N, C-alpha and C positions, 0 to 999 in steps of 0.2 A: 097359492097363486097358480091358476091354470095357464094353459099355453096362450090363450087370448090375452090374458092380463100381462103375461110376459112380453107379448108382441107390442102391446100398448106401452109398456115400460121401455122397451128398446126404442120405439119411436120417440118417446119423451126424452130419452138420452140423446138421440140424434139431434133433437130440436133444442137441446141445452136447457130443458126445464129445470127449475130449482128443485133440488132434492132427488132428482132421478138417478144421479150417480150413486149416492149412498144407498138408495133402495135397491138398485141393481146389484151392488156389491153385497149387501146383506143377504138378499135372496139367493143369488147364485153361488155365493161362497159357501153357504150352508149346504146346498144341494151337491156341489162339487166335493165338499169335504166328506159327506156321507158316502157318495159313490166311491171316492178314492179310499176311504177307510175300508169299505167292503172289498174293494179290489186289491188293495195293498196290504190290508190287515193290521196296520199300525197307525196310531194317531199322528205320530211324528211325520210319517210319509204323507198322510192325508193333508196335514197343514202345509207342507211344501208344495204338494200338487195343487191345492186350492189357490195359493198365491201365484204360482207359476202360470196356472191356467188363466187367471184373471189378468195378469200382465200381458199374456199373449192375446187375450180377448180384446183388451183395449188397444194394443198395438195394431191389431188387425180389424178394428171395428168398422173402418171405412169399407171393408170388403164384404160386409154383411149385406147381401142383396135383397133378402126377403125377411123382414122382421117377424113374420108369422112363423118362421122356422128357427127362431133364435135359440130355442132349447136344444134342438138337434145340432146346431152350429157350435154352441158352447160345449156340448158333450163330445163332439168330435175333437175339439182342442183339448178337453180334459182327458180323453182316452189316450191321446198321444203323450201328454205330460205324464200320465200315470205309467205308461210303458217305459218311458225314460227313467222315471223314479225307481221303478222296480229293478231296472238293470243296475242301478248304482247303489241301491239301498242295502244297508247292513242287515235289514230284516227280511230281505227277499228269500223265499224258499229255495233250497238247493235244486229242486226240480219240480215241475208240475206233473200231476197225475195224467198219464196218457189216456186219451179218450178210448183207446182200444182196450184198456185195462179195466174199464168199468163193468159192473155187474150187468148181466142180461136184463135185469129188472128195468134198466133204463130204456129198454126197447119196447116197453108196453105199448100196445097199439091203440088203446082207447083214447079218446080226446080227454085232455086234462086242462081244465080252466085255470086261469090265474087265481092266486089267493086273493080273496076280497079284503084289501087292506082296511077298508072302512069299518069292517066288522071286528077287527082285531083290537083287543085292549092293550094296555101298555106292556103287560107281561108277555103276551104273545108276539108283540112287535119286536121285543128284545130277542125272543126265541127265533123269530123269522130272520133277524139279522144273523144269528148264529148259524141257522140252516144255510143261508146264502154264503156265508164265509166258508162253509165246508164243501160247497160245490167246486168242482174243477173250474179254473179261471175261464175256460172257454164257454162254459154254461153260465157262469156267474155274470159275465159281461152282458150276455144276451138277456138274462132274466132282469138284471138291473135296468137296462134301457127300455125293455118292452113292458115289464110288469110294474116296476116302481116308478119309472119316469114317463110311462105312457106313450113312448115314441112308436111310430109305425114300423112294420116289418122292413119297409124300404129304407126308412131313415136309419134304423139299426144296422141294416146291411151296409149302408154307406159309411157309417161311423166306424164299423168294425172291419171294413174291407172284405165282406163276405157276400155270397149270393143270397137272395131271399130264401131259397130252398134250404140252405144251410142254417140260416137264422131260425126258420120254422122247426127244423129237426132238433137243433140245440135247445130251443125254447121248450119244446115238448118234453125232451129228456130231462131238462132242468126242472120243469114242473113236476114230473113224475118223482124225481128224487126228493123235491121239497115236500110233496104230499106224503111220501113215506116217512120222512123225518118228523113232520108235523103230527101225523097220526100217531107215531110212536110216542111223541111227547105228550099229546093229549091223553092217551090211554095208559101210558106206562111211566111218564115223567122221565124218559130216558135221555133227555138232552138238557144240558145246563145252558142257561141264558148268558149272554155277555152284554151288559148294559151299553147302550149306544153312547159314545162320547160326544161332547159338543166341541165345536172349534174354539180355540182360544181367541178372545177378542183381538181385533186388529190393533197393532201398535200404531202410534201416530206416524212413525217412519214408514210402515208398511202401507198405510192408507195414502200417504203422500206419494209413494212410488206408483201406486195404482192411478192416483189422480193425475200425476204428471204424464203417464202413458196415455190416459184418456184425453188429456188436454192437448197433447201433441196432435192427435188425430182430429180433435174437434176444431182446432184453429186452422187446419189445412184447407 
């Protein structure tokens, strides 16, 4: 589903169209889960973040001013939920790699384009996930939003509370690191893949909580 389709879905949800709620939950829960898994590194945390994000989305749905930007709006909420989850998670790493500690290779000056996800087969998609997981969180967040979610530099900057120039720098360095890892895998098989998990199906209780949060906004 592209961003135009997501905008139409958001408008359908506002209009109370039949089935829009379940389509919205199914679509965005999967996206938020994958983003949170790559940012948090654990399925358990990603499950919690996806549920918490959707609850916040429906609680605040009346504040969505521009349905055309619903993806960026949702990911802003997801990013905040993910940060909170990382602070309290038993799986959180003891410390993040400092950007100053990275190899000078990250400073390569040539332009590095995004990995073409449409050309990757299932095996390389799993490897790509592993490559992203190994990026420092500061680069990982930018790469996920810009290259995987297709958000603009400005939207990414707003979501991450960064300047556009910082987003561009981190995106470039993240792409350099990803290219190096992917080239190493393609030529030397030097990287093990990590199969992408799927979110556990919603329980009836979880769906009911989401629906109640949405219904409270819809009837106001």
